[in-house]
Structures are given as structure tokens and as C-alpha cells.
C-alpha positions in Angstrom: -59.5 -99.7 23.9 -62.5 -101.2 21.9 -62.4 -103.8 19.3 -61.7 -102.1 16.3 -62.5 -104.5 12.8 -62.7 -103.5 9.3 -63.2 -104.9 6.4 -61.3 -104.6 2.7 -63.5 -106.2 -0.5 -61.0 -107.0 -3.4 -62.4 -107.3 -6.9 -65.9 -108.5 -5.8 -67.9 -108.5 -8.7 -71.6 -108.1 -7.7 -73.3 -105.3 -6.0 -75.8 -107.2 -4.1 -72.6 -109.0 -3.0 -71.4 -105.7 -1.7 -75.0 -104.5 -0.7 -75.0 -107.8 1.9 -71.6 -107.6 3.4 -72.4 -103.4 4.3 -75.6 -105.1 5.8 -73.8 -107.8 7.8 -70.8 -105.0 8.0 -73.4 -102.8 10.2 -74.3 -105.8 12.1 -71.3 -107.0 13.3 -70.2 -103.8 14.2 -67.4 -103.3 11.5 -65.8 -99.7 11.9 -65.0 -99.5 8.2 -65.4 -101.1 4.5 -62.3 -100.6 2.3 -63.3 -101.4 -1.4 -60.5 -101.9 -3.8 -60.3 -102.6 -7.4 -62.9 -103.0 -9.7 -65.4 -104.0 -6.5 -68.7 -101.2 -7.1 -68.9 -98.7 -4.7 -72.0 -97.5 -3.1 -71.9 -94.6 -5.1 -71.1 -94.1 -9.0 -68.5 -92.1 -10.4 -71.2 -89.5 -11.0 -72.2 -89.8 -7.1 -75.2 -91.5 -7.7 -76.7 -94.1 -5.1 -76.2 -97.3 -6.5 -79.3 -98.8 -6.1 -78.6 -102.5 -6.7 -76.0 -102.1 -3.2 -78.7 -100.0 -1.8 -81.2 -102.5 -2.4 -79.3 -105.1 -0.5 -77.4 -102.9 2.1 -80.9 -101.4 3.4 -79.1 -98.3 4.4 -76.2 -100.1 5.9 -74.1 -98.2 3.3 -75.0 -94.7 4.4 -73.7 -95.5 8.3 -70.4 -97.2 7.7 -67.4 -94.7 6.5 -66.3 -96.4 3.7 -63.4 -95.7 1.6 -62.4 -97.0 -2.1 -58.6 -97.5 -3.2 -57.4 -98.4 -6.5 -55.0 -101.3 -5.3 -55.0 -103.0 -1.9 -51.0 -103.4 -1.4 -50.6 -100.1 -0.4 -53.2 -99.6 1.8 -52.8 -103.0 3.7 -49.5 -102.3 4.1 -50.1 -98.4 5.4 -52.5 -100.4 8.3 -50.0 -103.4 9.1 -47.8 -100.0 10.0 -50.4 -98.3 12.1 -51.0 -101.5 14.1 -53.6 -103.6 12.3 -53.2 -107.1 12.0 -54.6 -108.2 8.7 -56.8 -111.5 8.0 -57.5 -112.9 4.4 -60.4 -114.7 4.5 -59.5 -117.9 1.8 -59.1 -121.4 1.1 -55.6 -122.1 0.7 -52.9 -124.9 2.7 -51.9 -122.4 5.1 -55.0 -121.3 6.2 -56.2 -122.2 9.7 -59.7 -123.0 10.4 -61.9 -119.9 11.4 -62.7 -121.5 14.8 -59.2 -121.7 16.0 -58.9 -118.2 15.2 -58.3 -115.3 17.8 -59.0 -111.8 16.3 -56.7 -109.2 17.3 -53.5 -110.7 18.5 -54.8 -112.1 21.7 -57.3 -110.2 24.4 -57.0 -108.5 27.6 -59.1 -108.7 30.5 -62.8 -107.2 29.8 -62.9 -109.1 26.2 -61.0 -106.1 24.8 -58.7 -107.2 21.8 -55.1 -105.4 21.3 -55.0 -104.8 17.9 -57.7 -103.8 15.3 -58.2 -106.3 13.0 -58.9 -106.0 8.8 -60.6 -108.7 7.2 -59.9 -109.1 3.4 -62.2 -110.9 1.3 -62.0 -111.5 -2.4 -63.4 -112.1 -6.0 -66.2 -114.7 -5.6 -64.1 -116.7 -8.1 -60.6 -115.7 -7.8 -60.4 -115.1 -4.2 -57.8 -113.4 -2.9 -54.7 -112.9 -5.3 -51.4 -114.3 -4.1 -49.3 -111.0 -4.0 -52.2 -109.6 -1.2 -52.4 -113.3 0.9 -48.5 -113.1 1.1 -49.0 -109.6 3.5 -51.3 -111.2 5.6 -50.9 -111.7 9.2 -53.1 -115.0 8.9 -55.7 -117.0 6.8 -58.3 -118.0 7.8 -60.4 -120.4 6.3 -64.6 -121.0 6.3 -64.8 -125.0 5.3 -67.1 -125.2 2.8 -69.5 -128.2 2.8 -71.9 -127.7 0.0 -71.0 -128.0 -4.0 -69.8 -124.5 -4.2 -67.2 -122.8 -2.7 
């Protein structure tokens, strides 16, 4: 079983951020990107390519499957029922340092992960909503050492 990783972007404001996450997801081998809330999608409501996303994604948005959902809770609940491990990336009192996190609920021989893993990234200012954090299996923090969090 090959490790399966997906990313959920909730209420991301910047189309450029969405594009850069598509590009990073492509480099990291992510199998799908879920876009929820008001996160911009690679195609606008008329089916036209969003040039601002395409500019930073550099074509990755054409190769990584993506879906848009109005709200994340129903999607996350479905994925959890299908056996996905759900990881919120957020600064929070209950968060663990990313260096102590092992994706997918452990590994078996050959470096293979037992469970597919969904990583959730939230709004640039407000982060992941508390209602969404509550249903995550784990919350992981990437310590920030600069002036901006």
C-alpha cells in the first residue's frame, strides 16, 4: 500500500497561496487537494483558468486532482469513516511539534504508512476554525521563530 496524502485548504484568502500549495503538493506527492469555504479554485465559476493560481502553481493545478466543498466538516467526517488520519496544522495549546509527529498512524516495513493522511491548512489570519480542530485526530504545530506567525 502506497502512502496516500491529501491536503485540505479552508478559507485561504490568497490565490497565490493556493497556487504555491498546489506546487508544493505536487513536489511532495500529494494525491488530492480539497478546497473548502471561500478558498479560490483553479477554475472560476465560469470554468475559466484562474491566472493568479496558475502563475504560482506552474501547472501543478492541472495534474493534482482537486475538489471544492462548501464546508469542511462533512468532507472530513466522510474521510474519517473511510479510514483517513486527519491532521490539523495549527498553533494551538493541544498541538504537538511537527518533529514528533508520525503520519498515518505508524509505519510498517518498507516505510509504508498504514493510514492515508489528510493535512488541513486554514485561513492566513484566523487559522482553522475550532469546530474543525475538534474533529482532527491530531493537531501539529510548525514553530514560528520570526515576527509573523
